[in-house]
TORKOL-4160 file (C-alpha; in steps of 0.2 Angstrom, whole numbers, padded with zeros to 4 digits, m for minus):
318
<pt num="1" X="0071" Y="m0066" Z="0385"/>
<pt num="2" X="0070" Y="m0066" Z="0366"/>
<pt num="3" X="0069" Y="m0050" Z="0357"/>
<pt num="4" X="0050" Y="m0052" Z="0355"/>
<pt num="5" X="0049" Y="m0055" Z="0373"/>
<pt num="6" X="0056" Y="m0038" Z="0377"/>
<pt num="7" X="0044" Y="m0029" Z="0366"/>
<pt num="8" X="0026" Y="m0025" Z="0370"/>
<pt num="9" X="0014" Y="m0037" Z="0361"/>
<pt num="10" X="m0005" Y="m0041" Z="0361"/>
<pt num="11" X="m0016" Y="m0055" Z="0356"/>
<pt num="12" X="m0034" Y="m0059" Z="0356"/>
<pt num="13" X="m0040" Y="m0077" Z="0358"/>
<pt num="14" X="m0057" Y="m0086" Z="0360"/>
<pt num="15" X="m0059" Y="m0098" Z="0375"/>
<pt num="16" X="m0072" Y="m0111" Z="0371"/>
<pt num="17" X="m0084" Y="m0121" Z="0382"/>
<pt num="18" X="m0084" Y="m0140" Z="0383"/>
<pt num="19" X="m0098" Y="m0152" Z="0386"/>
<pt num="20" X="m0097" Y="m0171" Z="0391"/>
<pt num="21" X="m0105" Y="m0182" Z="0378"/>
<pt num="22" X="m0103" Y="m0196" Z="0391"/>
<pt num="23" X="m0096" Y="m0198" Z="0408"/>
<pt num="24" X="m0093" Y="m0214" Z="0419"/>
<pt num="25" X="m0084" Y="m0215" Z="0436"/>
<pt num="26" X="m0072" Y="m0230" Z="0435"/>
<pt num="27" X="m0064" Y="m0230" Z="0452"/>
<pt num="28" X="m0056" Y="m0220" Z="0466"/>
<pt num="29" X="m0037" Y="m0217" Z="0468"/>
<pt num="30" X="m0027" Y="m0218" Z="0484"/>
<pt num="31" X="m0028" Y="m0199" Z="0485"/>
<pt num="32" X="m0047" Y="m0199" Z="0485"/>
<pt num="33" X="m0049" Y="m0193" Z="0468"/>
<pt num="34" X="m0061" Y="m0203" Z="0457"/>
<pt num="35" X="m0055" Y="m0209" Z="0440"/>
<pt num="36" X="m0067" Y="m0206" Z="0425"/>
<pt num="37" X="m0069" Y="m0211" Z="0407"/>
<pt num="38" X="m0077" Y="m0197" Z="0398"/>
<pt num="39" X="m0080" Y="m0191" Z="0380"/>
<pt num="40" X="m0078" Y="m0172" Z="0379"/>
<pt num="41" X="m0083" Y="m0160" Z="0365"/>
<pt num="42" X="m0079" Y="m0142" Z="0361"/>
<pt num="43" X="m0093" Y="m0131" Z="0357"/>
<pt num="44" X="m0094" Y="m0114" Z="0349"/>
<pt num="45" X="m0100" Y="m0104" Z="0365"/>
<pt num="46" X="m0084" Y="m0094" Z="0370"/>
<pt num="47" X="m0076" Y="m0081" Z="0381"/>
<pt num="48" X="m0065" Y="m0068" Z="0373"/>
<pt num="49" X="m0048" Y="m0066" Z="0380"/>
<pt num="50" X="m0036" Y="m0051" Z="0377"/>
<pt num="51" X="m0018" Y="m0054" Z="0383"/>
<pt num="52" X="m0006" Y="m0039" Z="0382"/>
<pt num="53" X="0013" Y="m0040" Z="0387"/>
<pt num="54" X="0020" Y="m0024" Z="0393"/>
<pt num="55" X="0039" Y="m0026" Z="0397"/>
<pt num="56" X="0047" Y="m0013" Z="0409"/>
<pt num="57" X="0065" Y="m0012" Z="0413"/>
<pt num="58" X="0070" Y="m0014" Z="0431"/>
<pt num="59" X="0053" Y="m0020" Z="0437"/>
<pt num="60" X="0047" Y="m0036" Z="0444"/>
<pt num="61" X="0035" Y="m0048" Z="0434"/>
<pt num="62" X="0017" Y="m0044" Z="0437"/>
<pt num="63" X="0000" Y="m0050" Z="0432"/>
<pt num="64" X="m0016" Y="m0039" Z="0430"/>
<pt num="65" X="m0032" Y="m0048" Z="0427"/>
<pt num="66" X="m0049" Y="m0040" Z="0423"/>
<pt num="67" X="m0065" Y="m0047" Z="0417"/>
<pt num="68" X="m0083" Y="m0042" Z="0412"/>
<pt num="69" X="m0091" Y="m0050" Z="0428"/>
<pt num="70" X="m0087" Y="m0039" Z="0443"/>
<pt num="71" X="m0090" Y="m0053" Z="0455"/>
<pt num="72" X="m0076" Y="m0065" Z="0448"/>
<pt num="73" X="m0059" Y="m0065" Z="0457"/>
<pt num="74" X="m0045" Y="m0056" Z="0448"/>
<pt num="75" X="m0031" Y="m0063" Z="0459"/>
<pt num="76" X="m0023" Y="m0081" Z="0461"/>
<pt num="77" X="m0040" Y="m0088" Z="0463"/>
<pt num="78" X="m0043" Y="m0085" Z="0445"/>
<pt num="79" X="m0036" Y="m0099" Z="0434"/>
<pt num="80" X="m0030" Y="m0087" Z="0421"/>
<pt num="81" X="m0019" Y="m0078" Z="0433"/>
<pt num="82" X="m0012" Y="m0095" Z="0439"/>
<pt num="83" X="m0009" Y="m0100" Z="0421"/>
<pt num="84" X="0001" Y="m0084" Z="0418"/>
<pt num="85" X="0012" Y="m0088" Z="0433"/>
<pt num="86" X="0015" Y="m0106" Z="0426"/>
<pt num="87" X="0020" Y="m0098" Z="0409"/>
<pt num="88" X="0032" Y="m0086" Z="0418"/>
<pt num="89" X="0041" Y="m0100" Z="0426"/>
<pt num="90" X="0043" Y="m0109" Z="0410"/>
<pt num="91" X="0050" Y="m0093" Z="0401"/>
<pt num="92" X="0063" Y="m0092" Z="0415"/>
<pt num="93" X="0067" Y="m0111" Z="0413"/>
<pt num="94" X="0068" Y="m0110" Z="0394"/>
<pt num="95" X="0075" Y="m0093" Z="0391"/>
<pt num="96" X="0087" Y="m0091" Z="0405"/>
<pt num="97" X="0079" Y="m0076" Z="0413"/>
<pt num="98" X="0063" Y="m0071" Z="0422"/>
<pt num="99" X="0051" Y="m0060" Z="0412"/>
<pt num="100" X="0051" Y="m0042" Z="0418"/>
<pt num="101" X="0035" Y="m0033" Z="0415"/>
<pt num="102" X="0016" Y="m0035" Z="0416"/>
<pt num="103" X="0004" Y="m0047" Z="0408"/>
<pt num="104" X="m0013" Y="m0039" Z="0407"/>
<pt num="105" X="m0027" Y="m0051" Z="0404"/>
<pt num="106" X="m0045" Y="m0046" Z="0401"/>
<pt num="107" X="m0059" Y="m0059" Z="0400"/>
<pt num="108" X="m0075" Y="m0055" Z="0392"/>
<pt num="109" X="m0086" Y="m0068" Z="0400"/>
<pt num="110" X="m0100" Y="m0077" Z="0389"/>
<pt num="111" X="m0099" Y="m0094" Z="0396"/>
<pt num="112" X="m0109" Y="m0097" Z="0412"/>
<pt num="113" X="m0100" Y="m0098" Z="0428"/>
<pt num="114" X="m0100" Y="m0113" Z="0439"/>
<pt num="115" X="m0110" Y="m0122" Z="0425"/>
<pt num="116" X="m0099" Y="m0137" Z="0422"/>
<pt num="117" X="m0094" Y="m0130" Z="0405"/>
<pt num="118" X="m0075" Y="m0128" Z="0408"/>
<pt num="119" X="m0076" Y="m0109" Z="0407"/>
<pt num="120" X="m0062" Y="m0106" Z="0419"/>
<pt num="121" X="m0052" Y="m0120" Z="0412"/>
<pt num="122" X="m0053" Y="m0113" Z="0394"/>
<pt num="123" X="m0048" Y="m0096" Z="0400"/>
<pt num="124" X="m0032" Y="m0104" Z="0408"/>
<pt num="125" X="m0029" Y="m0113" Z="0392"/>
<pt num="126" X="m0030" Y="m0098" Z="0381"/>
<pt num="127" X="m0018" Y="m0088" Z="0393"/>
<pt num="128" X="m0005" Y="m0102" Z="0391"/>
<pt num="129" X="m0007" Y="m0103" Z="0373"/>
<pt num="130" X="m0006" Y="m0084" Z="0371"/>
<pt num="131" X="0009" Y="m0082" Z="0381"/>
<pt num="132" X="0018" Y="m0097" Z="0373"/>
<pt num="133" X="0016" Y="m0087" Z="0357"/>
<pt num="134" X="0020" Y="m0069" Z="0363"/>
<pt num="135" X="0036" Y="m0075" Z="0372"/>
<pt num="136" X="0041" Y="m0087" Z="0358"/>
<pt num="137" X="0043" Y="m0102" Z="0370"/>
<pt num="138" X="0039" Y="m0115" Z="0357"/>
<pt num="139" X="0031" Y="m0127" Z="0369"/>
<pt num="140" X="0020" Y="m0140" Z="0359"/>
<pt num="141" X="0002" Y="m0144" Z="0363"/>
<pt num="142" X="0007" Y="m0160" Z="0373"/>
<pt num="143" X="0019" Y="m0150" Z="0384"/>
<pt num="144" X="0006" Y="m0136" Z="0387"/>
<pt num="145" X="m0007" Y="m0150" Z="0392"/>
<pt num="146" X="0005" Y="m0157" Z="0404"/>
<pt num="147" X="0009" Y="m0140" Z="0412"/>
<pt num="148" X="m0010" Y="m0136" Z="0413"/>
<pt num="149" X="m0014" Y="m0152" Z="0423"/>
<pt num="150" X="m0011" Y="m0145" Z="0440"/>
<pt num="151" X="m0024" Y="m0131" Z="0437"/>
<pt num="152" X="m0038" Y="m0143" Z="0434"/>
<pt num="153" X="m0043" Y="m0159" Z="0426"/>
<pt num="154" X="m0052" Y="m0150" Z="0411"/>
<pt num="155" X="m0037" Y="m0138" Z="0407"/>
<pt num="156" X="m0028" Y="m0151" Z="0396"/>
<pt num="157" X="m0043" Y="m0154" Z="0386"/>
<pt num="158" X="m0046" Y="m0135" Z="0383"/>
<pt num="159" X="m0027" Y="m0133" Z="0378"/>
<pt num="160" X="m0029" Y="m0148" Z="0366"/>
<pt num="161" X="m0044" Y="m0142" Z="0357"/>
<pt num="162" X="m0039" Y="m0123" Z="0357"/>
<pt num="163" X="m0022" Y="m0127" Z="0350"/>
<pt num="164" X="m0024" Y="m0141" Z="0338"/>
<pt num="165" X="m0036" Y="m0148" Z="0324"/>
<pt num="166" X="m0046" Y="m0158" Z="0336"/>
<pt num="167" X="m0063" Y="m0154" Z="0344"/>
<pt num="168" X="m0066" Y="m0170" Z="0353"/>
<pt num="169" X="m0056" Y="m0182" Z="0365"/>
<pt num="170" X="m0059" Y="m0196" Z="0377"/>
<pt num="171" X="m0052" Y="m0192" Z="0395"/>
<pt num="172" X="m0047" Y="m0205" Z="0407"/>
<pt num="173" X="m0038" Y="m0204" Z="0424"/>
<pt num="174" X="m0046" Y="m0189" Z="0432"/>
<pt num="175" X="m0050" Y="m0183" Z="0415"/>
<pt num="176" X="m0033" Y="m0177" Z="0411"/>
<pt num="177" X="m0026" Y="m0192" Z="0401"/>
<pt num="178" X="m0032" Y="m0188" Z="0383"/>
<pt num="179" X="m0035" Y="m0198" Z="0368"/>
<pt num="180" X="m0039" Y="m0186" Z="0354"/>
<pt num="181" X="m0054" Y="m0191" Z="0343"/>
<pt num="182" X="m0052" Y="m0187" Z="0324"/>
<pt num="183" X="m0071" Y="m0186" Z="0321"/>
<pt num="184" X="m0081" Y="m0177" Z="0334"/>
<pt num="185" X="m0099" Y="m0172" Z="0335"/>
<pt num="186" X="m0106" Y="m0161" Z="0321"/>
<pt num="187" X="m0123" Y="m0155" Z="0327"/>
<pt num="188" X="m0132" Y="m0140" Z="0334"/>
<pt num="189" X="m0133" Y="m0139" Z="0353"/>
<pt num="190" X="m0143" Y="m0130" Z="0366"/>
<pt num="191" X="m0135" Y="m0127" Z="0384"/>
<pt num="192" X="m0147" Y="m0122" Z="0398"/>
<pt num="193" X="m0145" Y="m0120" Z="0416"/>
<pt num="194" X="m0155" Y="m0115" Z="0432"/>
<pt num="195" X="m0150" Y="m0100" Z="0442"/>
<pt num="196" X="m0138" Y="m0109" Z="0453"/>
<pt num="197" X="m0122" Y="m0119" Z="0452"/>
<pt num="198" X="m0117" Y="m0136" Z="0458"/>
<pt num="199" X="m0101" Y="m0140" Z="0467"/>
<pt num="200" X="m0091" Y="m0153" Z="0457"/>
<pt num="201" X="m0083" Y="m0158" Z="0473"/>
<pt num="202" X="m0099" Y="m0162" Z="0482"/>
<pt num="203" X="m0105" Y="m0172" Z="0467"/>
<pt num="204" X="m0090" Y="m0183" Z="0467"/>
<pt num="205" X="m0090" Y="m0185" Z="0486"/>
<pt num="206" X="m0107" Y="m0192" Z="0486"/>
<pt num="207" X="m0108" Y="m0201" Z="0470"/>
<pt num="208" X="m0102" Y="m0218" Z="0477"/>
<pt num="209" X="m0118" Y="m0218" Z="0487"/>
<pt num="210" X="m0129" Y="m0216" Z="0471"/>
<pt num="211" X="m0125" Y="m0231" Z="0460"/>
<pt num="212" X="m0131" Y="m0227" Z="0442"/>
<pt num="213" X="m0144" Y="m0237" Z="0433"/>
<pt num="214" X="m0134" Y="m0238" Z="0417"/>
<pt num="215" X="m0117" Y="m0234" Z="0411"/>
<pt num="216" X="m0110" Y="m0228" Z="0394"/>
<pt num="217" X="m0100" Y="m0238" Z="0382"/>
<pt num="218" X="m0087" Y="m0225" Z="0377"/>
<pt num="219" X="m0080" Y="m0236" Z="0363"/>
<pt num="220" X="m0097" Y="m0239" Z="0355"/>
<pt num="221" X="m0100" Y="m0220" Z="0356"/>
<pt num="222" X="m0083" Y="m0216" Z="0348"/>
<pt num="223" X="m0087" Y="m0230" Z="0335"/>
<pt num="224" X="m0104" Y="m0221" Z="0331"/>
<pt num="225" X="m0095" Y="m0204" Z="0329"/>
<pt num="226" X="m0083" Y="m0212" Z="0317"/>
<pt num="227" X="m0096" Y="m0221" Z="0307"/>
<pt num="228" X="m0109" Y="m0207" Z="0307"/>
<pt num="229" X="m0121" Y="m0219" Z="0317"/>
<pt num="230" X="m0129" Y="m0206" Z="0328"/>
<pt num="231" X="m0141" Y="m0219" Z="0335"/>
<pt num="232" X="m0126" Y="m0228" Z="0343"/>
<pt num="233" X="m0120" Y="m0211" Z="0349"/>
<pt num="234" X="m0136" Y="m0206" Z="0357"/>
<pt num="235" X="m0138" Y="m0223" Z="0365"/>
<pt num="236" X="m0121" Y="m0221" Z="0374"/>
<pt num="237" X="m0123" Y="m0203" Z="0379"/>
<pt num="238" X="m0125" Y="m0207" Z="0397"/>
<pt num="239" X="m0119" Y="m0197" Z="0412"/>
<pt num="240" X="m0118" Y="m0207" Z="0428"/>
<pt num="241" X="m0117" Y="m0191" Z="0439"/>
<pt num="242" X="m0135" Y="m0188" Z="0435"/>
<pt num="243" X="m0139" Y="m0202" Z="0448"/>
<pt num="244" X="m0134" Y="m0189" Z="0462"/>
<pt num="245" X="m0137" Y="m0172" Z="0454"/>
<pt num="246" X="m0154" Y="m0175" Z="0448"/>
<pt num="247" X="m0160" Y="m0182" Z="0465"/>
<pt num="248" X="m0151" Y="m0169" Z="0475"/>
<pt num="249" X="m0156" Y="m0154" Z="0464"/>
<pt num="250" X="m0174" Y="m0158" Z="0457"/>
<pt num="251" X="m0174" Y="m0142" Z="0448"/>
<pt num="252" X="m0160" Y="m0149" Z="0436"/>
<pt num="253" X="m0172" Y="m0164" Z="0433"/>
<pt num="254" X="m0186" Y="m0152" Z="0429"/>
<pt num="255" X="m0175" Y="m0143" Z="0417"/>
<pt num="256" X="m0170" Y="m0159" Z="0408"/>
<pt num="257" X="m0188" Y="m0164" Z="0406"/>
<pt num="258" X="m0193" Y="m0146" Z="0400"/>
<pt num="259" X="m0179" Y="m0146" Z="0387"/>
<pt num="260" X="m0185" Y="m0163" Z="0381"/>
<pt num="261" X="m0203" Y="m0157" Z="0380"/>
<pt num="262" X="m0198" Y="m0141" Z="0370"/>
<pt num="263" X="m0196" Y="m0153" Z="0355"/>
<pt num="264" X="m0183" Y="m0157" Z="0342"/>
<pt num="265" X="m0169" Y="m0164" Z="0353"/>
<pt num="266" X="m0161" Y="m0180" Z="0348"/>
<pt num="267" X="m0154" Y="m0182" Z="0365"/>
<pt num="268" X="m0155" Y="m0172" Z="0381"/>
<pt num="269" X="m0141" Y="m0175" Z="0395"/>
<pt num="270" X="m0133" Y="m0166" Z="0410"/>
<pt num="271" X="m0116" Y="m0161" Z="0406"/>
<pt num="272" X="m0102" Y="m0164" Z="0419"/>
<pt num="273" X="m0108" Y="m0163" Z="0437"/>
<pt num="274" X="m0121" Y="m0150" Z="0432"/>
<pt num="275" X="m0132" Y="m0140" Z="0433"/>
<pt num="276" X="m0131" Y="m0137" Z="0414"/>
<pt num="277" X="m0142" Y="m0148" Z="0403"/>
<pt num="278" X="m0138" Y="m0150" Z="0384"/>
<pt num="279" X="m0149" Y="m0154" Z="0370"/>
<pt num="280" X="m0143" Y="m0161" Z="0353"/>
<pt num="281" X="m0152" Y="m0155" Z="0337"/>
<pt num="282" X="m0150" Y="m0159" Z="0319"/>
<pt num="283" X="m0156" Y="m0141" Z="0313"/>
<pt num="284" X="m0152" Y="m0124" Z="0318"/>
<pt num="285" X="m0170" Y="m0118" Z="0319"/>
<pt num="286" X="m0175" Y="m0132" Z="0331"/>
<pt num="287" X="m0161" Y="m0128" Z="0342"/>
<pt num="288" X="m0165" Y="m0109" Z="0342"/>
<pt num="289" X="m0183" Y="m0112" Z="0346"/>
<pt num="290" X="m0179" Y="m0123" Z="0360"/>
<pt num="291" X="m0167" Y="m0111" Z="0367"/>
<pt num="292" X="m0179" Y="m0096" Z="0366"/>
<pt num="293" X="m0192" Y="m0107" Z="0375"/>
<pt num="294" X="m0180" Y="m0111" Z="0389"/>
<pt num="295" X="m0176" Y="m0092" Z="0391"/>
<pt num="296" X="m0195" Y="m0089" Z="0392"/>
<pt num="297" X="m0196" Y="m0101" Z="0406"/>
<pt num="298" X="m0183" Y="m0092" Z="0416"/>
<pt num="299" X="m0167" Y="m0102" Z="0412"/>
<pt num="300" X="m0151" Y="m0095" Z="0406"/>
<pt num="301" X="m0149" Y="m0103" Z="0389"/>
<pt num="302" X="m0138" Y="m0103" Z="0373"/>
<pt num="303" X="m0138" Y="m0111" Z="0356"/>
<pt num="304" X="m0122" Y="m0116" Z="0349"/>
<pt num="305" X="m0114" Y="m0128" Z="0337"/>
<pt num="306" X="m0099" Y="m0141" Z="0335"/>
<pt num="307" X="m0090" Y="m0149" Z="0322"/>
<pt num="308" X="m0086" Y="m0142" Z="0304"/>
<pt num="309" X="m0094" Y="m0125" Z="0308"/>
<pt num="310" X="m0083" Y="m0123" Z="0323"/>
<pt num="311" X="m0067" Y="m0124" Z="0314"/>
<pt num="312" X="m0067" Y="m0107" Z="0307"/>
<pt num="313" X="m0069" Y="m0099" Z="0324"/>
<pt num="314" X="m0054" Y="m0108" Z="0333"/>
<pt num="315" X="m0037" Y="m0101" Z="0339"/>
<pt num="316" X="m0027" Y="m0113" Z="0329"/>
<pt num="317" X="m0023" Y="m0110" Z="0310"/>
<pt num="318" X="m0030" Y="m0125" Z="0300"/>
């Protein structure tokens, strides 16, 4: 390895949540996976990732993952662990020798688990970005996105927004074919979820039996973002997966209605396959009040932001 790769080194990164501003199902591939068209946006809610590389002469490569939630796995079921394995393989390919030592990863979880917010995918992206820097592999963002695809459809997006100037992108294919968007949403946001998760696999298995009443026009949504025409954006913030999740899980429908009733939201929408519901607000005060009201009603809720305010918090140097 390089001289740097043979020395102990440490890095702290933030791993950000994502929301879907729109989501349409466009077909089914031969392997059974659905194709989608979705506009995704990074938000300021984040986990904190500490990555430490401890080289040791004469030892095998090892990975030690810990996190602030004791019920989460720390072995190969954890995407951060698998991301470290992928980067070790790349280090051997690019530098001609296998890393010898231990990668220690600690995840301070703030993003809700099983909430459709890309928390695990963002953790994996942060580990890939971090080890790329610590080991001086010099892989560019496009290469990291490609390497992250086998870990999950959201990982390439998380790599893109955590390792570039972009905060927004349109995803096609299974969500992994990305078109970066220069101008994303610049709003305050509330994220609220009930006390249960929803299986993404279940939703996609059943979605074909629940045809949606309306579909988003992604091009119109993106044009609205570019022109600052938020009316056009809000009209096309449509998630076709609601047609299954809201019927199967009426508590999510109730949450959506309650967040809308809290007042101040310009748009209320389920993100991804659920169960998280998001509200979009012009002002911080309105978002904070709605968030506190959701907490008073027993929901797990957060207020956050996107756009210009997010840039100073990200991992990439602008």
